[in-house]
C-alpha positions in Angstrom: -61.8 -12.3 34.3 -59.8 -15.0 32.4 -60.7 -13.4 29.1 -59.3 -10.0 30.3 -56.1 -11.6 31.4 -55.8 -13.5 28.1 -56.3 -10.3 26.1 -53.7 -8.6 28.2 -51.1 -11.3 27.5 -52.0 -11.4 23.8 -51.6 -7.7 23.6 -48.3 -7.8 25.4 -47.1 -10.6 23.2 -48.0 -8.7 20.1 -46.0 -5.7 21.3 -42.9 -7.9 21.7 -43.3 -10.0 18.6 -45.3 -8.0 16.0 -46.8 -9.8 13.1 -45.1 -9.3 9.7 -46.7 -7.0 7.2 -46.9 -7.9 3.6 -47.0 -5.5 0.7 -48.3 -6.4 -2.7 -46.2 -3.9 -4.6 -42.6 -5.0 -4.1 -39.8 -3.5 -6.1 -36.8 -5.9 -6.1 -34.4 -2.9 -6.4 -35.7 -1.5 -3.1 -35.0 -4.8 -1.3 -32.0 -4.8 0.9 -30.3 -7.8 2.5 -30.9 -8.4 6.1 -27.3 -7.7 7.0 -27.6 -4.1 5.6 -31.1 -3.3 6.6 -31.2 -1.6 10.0 -34.2 -2.5 12.1 -36.3 0.4 13.3 -36.3 1.0 17.0 -39.6 2.4 18.2 -39.7 4.7 21.3 -43.5 4.3 21.4 -43.1 0.6 21.6 -40.6 0.8 24.4 -42.8 3.2 26.3 -45.9 1.0 25.9 -44.0 -2.2 26.9 -42.6 -0.5 30.0 -46.1 0.8 30.8 -47.8 -2.6 30.8 -44.9 -4.6 32.3 -42.3 -2.6 34.2 -38.8 -3.5 32.8 -40.0 -4.8 29.5 -39.1 -1.5 27.8 -35.6 -1.8 29.2 -35.4 -5.4 27.8 -36.5 -4.0 24.4 -33.8 -1.3 24.6 -31.2 -4.0 25.5 -30.5 -2.4 28.9 -30.7 -5.6 30.9 -28.6 -4.3 33.8 -31.5 -2.0 34.7 -33.9 -4.8 35.5 -32.6 -5.7 38.9 -32.7 -2.0 39.9 -36.3 -1.6 38.8 -37.5 -4.7 40.5 -35.5 -4.1 43.6 -37.2 -0.7 43.9 -40.6 -2.2 43.5 -39.7 -4.9 46.0 -38.6 -2.3 48.6 -41.7 -0.2 48.0 -43.9 -3.3 48.3 -42.3 -4.2 51.6 -42.9 -0.7 53.0 -46.5 -0.7 51.8 -47.2 -4.0 53.5 -45.4 -2.9 56.7 -47.2 0.5 57.0 -50.6 -1.1 56.1 -50.2 -3.7 58.8 -49.2 -1.2 61.5 -51.9 1.2 60.4 -54.6 -1.5 60.7 -53.3 -2.6 64.1 -53.4 0.9 65.6 -56.7 1.6 63.9 -58.3 -1.5 65.4 -56.7 -0.8 68.8 -58.0 2.7 68.8 -61.5 1.5 68.0 -61.3 -1.1 70.8 -60.0 1.5 73.2 -62.8 3.9 72.2 -65.4 1.2 72.7 -64.0 0.4 76.2 -63.0 -3.2 75.1 -59.9 -4.1 77.1 -59.9 -7.8 76.2 -60.1 -7.7 72.4 -57.6 -8.9 69.8 -55.5 -5.7 70.2 -55.5 -5.6 74.0 -51.7 -5.5 74.2 -51.8 -2.1 72.4 -54.9 -0.9 74.3 -53.1 -1.5 77.6 -49.8 -0.1 76.4 -51.0 3.2 74.9 -53.5 5.9 75.7 -56.3 6.5 73.1 -54.7 9.7 71.9 -51.4 7.9 71.4 -53.1 5.2 69.5 -54.8 7.8 67.3 -51.4 9.6 66.7 -49.7 6.3 65.8 -52.6 5.4 63.4 -52.2 8.8 61.6 -48.4 8.4 61.5 -48.6 5.0 59.7 -51.4 6.3 57.5 -49.2 9.2 56.3 -46.2 6.8 55.8 -48.5 4.5 53.7 -49.6 7.4 51.5 -46.1 8.6 51.0 -44.9 5.1 50.1 -47.7 4.7 47.6 -46.7 8.1 46.1 -43.1 7.1 45.8 -44.1 3.8 44.2 -46.1 5.6 41.6 -43.2 7.9 40.9 -40.9 4.9 40.6 -43.3 3.4 38.1 -43.4 6.6 36.1 -39.6 6.8 36.2 -39.4 3.3 34.7 -41.6 4.4 31.8 -39.6 7.7 31.2 -36.3 5.8 31.3 -37.5 3.3 28.7 -38.7 6.2 26.4 -35.5 8.1 26.8 -33.3 5.1 26.2 -35.4 4.2 23.1 -34.9 7.7 21.7 -31.2 7.6 22.3 -30.8 4.0 21.0 -29.3 5.0 17.7 -27.4 8.0 19.1 -23.8 7.8 17.7 -21.0 8.3 20.2 -17.6 8.7 18.5 -14.1 9.1 19.8 -14.0 12.6 18.2 -16.3 13.9 20.9 -14.4 14.4 24.2 -14.0 16.6 27.2 -10.8 16.8 29.2 -10.1 18.4 32.6 -6.6 19.5 33.6 -4.7 22.0 35.6 -3.9 25.4 34.1 -1.2 28.0 34.9 -1.7 31.4 33.3 -0.5 34.9 34.0 -2.9 37.7 34.5 -2.7 41.3 35.5 0.0 44.0 35.2 2.7 42.0 37.0 2.2 38.8 35.0 2.0 36.8 38.1 1.1 33.2 37.5 -2.3 32.0 38.7 -3.5 28.4 38.8 -6.9 27.1 37.8 -8.8 24.3 36.1 -8.9 24.0 32.3 -11.8 22.3 30.6 -11.2 21.4 27.0 -14.0 20.3 24.6 -13.3 18.5 21.4 -16.0 18.2 18.8 
């Protein structure tokens, strides 16, 4: 178990801090100073990092503001998973005690309060909520990975001031009478 955890951390560390590669055939004319050389940004690396540790791909993409959102989502989902699991187990055990005729067990409060069919209905309600919460958590995890991959692909996307879109009111005349009509004008500048 410890060896697996150690391998996981070594693999994650190697993704964040890769080892330098050395080439034996170096041409001094091809060497560029560090200030000119642009580091390559890998979408695959960002995707793998976010797959193994949620939020690590966003750190690699330098989108630090997304970390609280990601972990808040996981925190909320964890809360609902624990909440629904506890209530599901309570109603399940109460239903089993009620079916066995045990009125003095650990769940006697629920057994006296609800009929067996109500206990069964409550158990199924919390089971369904638990399954839905687990599904939403999985979708949140996948969204984290997709976000890291898309951000990595758009990392070097150039946004200039020449690209713009403006909205504004428009008054134009249409028809045979040249009556003015108002509208909305959208203007794109490339």
